N, C-alpha and C positions, 0 to 999 in steps of 0.2 A: 137723786146722789149717783142713779147707777152713770149719766151722761156726765158728771163730774168727774167721778171716778176713771171713766174710760179718758176722756180729755184726758186727764193727769197722764196715766199711763202712755199715749201716743207724743206727748213733749217728752216723756223720757226717752222713748223709743227713740226720736228724732235725734236727740242729744248724744246717746253711745254710739249711731250712725257717723255721726259727724266725727265724733273721737276717735274712731276706728279708723275711717278714712285720714284721720290729719296724722293718727300714730303708723299707719302703712307706709304713707308719707315719709316720713321722716327716719322710720326703720331703712327704707329705700335709698333713701341718701347716703345714711351710715354704711349697708352694705354695701352702695357702689361705691364708695369712698374708700372702705375695707380693700374691697377687691383691688381697686387701682394699687393702692400702697401694697396688697401684696405682692400684685403683678411686676410692679416697679422691684420692690426688694428682692424678689426672686429673681427676677434680670439682672439686678444688680450682683449676687448669689452667684449666680451663673457664669457672668465674667470673673467674678473676683478667684472660684473656683477652677477658672478655664485657664486663666493669668498664672495661677499657682501650678496649676497641672503643668501647660508648656513648660515655663520656670523649670520646674523637677524632671522634664524628660529633659531638656538641656543640659542640665547638671550630671545627669546619670549615665547619659551617652558620653561626656566628657572623663567621667569616669571609668568608664568601662574602657576607652581608648587608653585612656593614663593606664591602667593597666593591662592593658594589651600591651604596649610598648614599651615597660617596665624594662631597661637592659639592653635592648635593641639596639641595633646597629644599623642605619640608614642606608639608602641607595641610592644612584642619580641615575635611572635608565635614560641612555642616551647611546648614538650611533652614528655612523657615516655610509651613505648610501654607496654601493660599491659596483655597482653596473646602472646603465640607464635604465630610467622606468617610464615606460612609455604613460599615458594619461588613459588608454583604454584597457592595462594590465588589469586584470582581478586575483590572477592566480598565485605570485609571490611577489615579493620584494626581499633584494639580497642588501645583506650590509655586513659591517666588519663582526658584529658581535650583538646576539640578542640576550645577552647574561645580564640580568636582573631583571628582564623588562616581564610583566605577568604574560600569563600564560595566554591571554586575549586583550585586548583592549585599542585603545587607539591612539595614536598617531599624529605628530604634527610633523610634517615635510616642510621645509624651507623658512621658516618661521621667521615673521618680521619680515618679506618681502612681498612682491606682487602676486607671487607662485604660492603663498602657504597654503596647504592643504591639510585637512584632517580628514584620517580614514581609519577606517577598524580593520582589526585582523582575527583571526577566527582560533589562532595555534601557533606554535612555535614549531619549526623544524629542527629534528634530532641532534643535527650539525651546529647548532648555534649560530645558521646562517641566515636564514631565512623567516619571515613572516608571511604567512599564507592566508586563503579564504581570506580577501580583501575586500572591503564594498570603499569606495572611492567619493571624494567629493561631498563629505558630512560635516555639519555644523555649520551650515551658510559659505561651507568653501567648494571651491570647483576642481574636480580632476585636470589634473595639467601634467605634461612633463616634466621629468627629475633627471638632472645629468648626475653624471657618475661623481661622488665627493660632496653630495648637499646631505647637512646634517639634520640629524631627525633625533626627538624626543618622546619619550611616552609623555601623554595628553594630562597626566598626573602630577606629573613633575612640577614643582615651584620652588626653583633656588636661584640665591642672591646672584647676581653677573658677576664681573672680575671689577669691572671700573663703574665704580657709584660715583664719580666726580662728573655730571653732565655726561652719560652716556647720549649717542645716536637713539633716534626712535627705532633704528630698524635693529638695536641692542638689546632690547629689553621689551617684554610683553606687556609689564603693567609695574604701576607703583606701590607698594603698600606701606604702611604704619609698622614697623618693626620694634623688637622688644627697647633700643635704644635711640630709633627715629626713624625717617624715610628711608626704603630699600627699595632699589629698581631690581626684578625678578625677570626670568624668564620662565614659560611654561603657564599654566592655568591651575595647578595647585588641587584637583580634583580626589589625590590621592597620593600613597605613601608607600614606598614600597623597602621592605627589610628582612632582616634577618637577626636570629635569638642564638643565646649559647644551646650548646644542644650536646648530649651523650648518645652517639651513636650505637652503644650498645644497650642502650636501654636502661644504665643505669643512672645516679647523680654527677658522675665525673666529667664535670664539663672542661677541663682544662687537658691540654696534650702538650708536654713540658709546664710553662708560664706562660700559655698562648690560650683562649676562650676556643672553642668548637664552633663554627656558626653553620647554622642552617634554620631547619623547620622540621616540627613534627606536623607529618604528612599521613592522614588514615591511621594515626595513630602510631607511626613510625619515625624514629628521628635520622633524620638524612641529612647530609651534609651539603648534597645538591637541592636539598628543600629553598621553598622562598616562600615569601609569606608580601602581602600588601591589601593595604586600606583602601577603598575606591570608592565614589560616590556613582551610584546609578539610580538613574530618575526611574519613578513610577507614576506621577500625575501630574496633568497639568495644571497650573494657578495663573490666573489671568487678571491684570489688574482692574478691566474693563469692568469685567464682571463682577470683580467684589466692589467696585469702586473708591477704593483704598490705592493709593499711592505708596508703596511698597519701600521702596526706595528713595522717596525724598527727589524726585528730579523732577516734579513740577508738573507731568503729566502723567496719564493713566494709559500709556502704550504697552506696557513692558509685559511680557510674556514669562513666565517661569516654570522651572521644573521642581516638583516636589518629591524627594526621593529619598533613599535608605544608604550609611555606612556599610558597607560588606567588609568582611576580611576574606580574602582567598589565601589557599596554601596549595603551593604544587610543587613538582621535582623537574629542575630545569633537564633538558636533553633527554626525557625520556616523557615518552607519550602517553606510554602505557598507564602511570599514575593516574588513580585518581585525584580530581580540581574540588577539593572543596570550598564551599563558601556556607561564611556565618553571617546574620543579619547582626550589627553592634546596637539596631536599637530602630526605633519605629521608622515609619516613612513620613520624616518631616524636617528633613535638611533643604535647605531653601538655594536652589542658584536659579538665574536670571539666563533663560535659554542665547545660545551661539555667544554667550558672555561669560563665562564658567570662572570663576576667581574675579569677577569685576567688581564697580562698587556697590555694596548691598542696601548703604545707610547712607549714602548721599552726604558726604565727610569730606569726597576728593580722591580719599586713597582706596583702592583696590581691596577684596578680600577674599585669598585664596583658601580653600580649607586649609591647606596642608602647606608649611612653608618653611625647607628642610635647608639647613645652613652646617655643611659638613665640619667647617673651617673651627667654629664656635661650637658642635655641637649643641645647638637650637634644635628642635622642632617647635616653631609655633602653629597650633591650631584654632580657628576661628568659626565657629558655625553659629550660622542663623536658623533658629527652629521656629517652627511656624505649627500653629495652632487655630482652633474656632473656625475651621472650613466647613463643618456641617453646619454652623449655624450662620453662615455668613458671615460672620464678626472673625476676622482674619487677627491674631495677636503674633507679632514676630517677636524673640526674642535673641538675644547675642549672645555668647559666651565663649571663653576663649581660654586657653592655658600654654604654659611655655614647656617642655620637656626636654631633660638634658640628655640624649644616646650617648652609645658607645660606639664610637663612629673610630676608634686610634687602629684598627686593623685595616687596613686598603684594600680593595678588591682586586 
């Protein structure tokens, strides 16, 4: 009897161990499947959240820009060189007028020609005749000699050219899709200069007779010589090769981009003693192709300047490409655009 009972207990113990092993195997399969689903769902959730975040970020930036430019009067910073400019001169560049140009920035000389050059200046001389503190041959151009009478524009400017019917290649820098159709323009459209209605006395009376008083509030003081601009400032580098993504849909992974911020600057022209204000309008998430600012960003055959200003129609077209998901190496690009009607009745 004892042997019989011992034998029965042994058979029951073996059966329990087999069941336990089988149960653990089933549980492991279920757990693995569950973890796989959770990982997939988490990845999908992060992707959705990242996309939503990028879209919200882009819309908020457009909203801030529209608020900043309410009732603004646009400007087209352009000038003419008034004395010969040697290729090794980094001291100063003399022009007919620097009025409307930002307190520092990038210039394009002899645009559309073999002598085209981009250079930066660090400040404006108080007589409004000189750009000073120069750095030559930037953004894939070469420093060269320039003769008296050469045209010059602020690189931030993008404006429609006068002739829209089959213009010559040297007359324009790009072709974009405007509100009513294709538009040939000059400049790269990485910025916008403007003034707003002010009361120099610090009150709320914006009129002098029946005319608005134009200027800017700089360091808390409304000044008729005050100016403002929005400008694109690069912060980081982004490579298609590194990400493995063809951002502009041109069929290769060779393009290099700047990721930057839209900054608002305010200054007083003709007075270098005033402080210059810089305020970021949003995060560093705006995408531009290096050495091709304002170029085709989405592969549709049309260029994409950030700002396109048409003073004749009073329309400022804003087009932004905002990128997110860099930290996870899953770049997401979203395009947002808007058209604002500005107050350009008063000529400079």
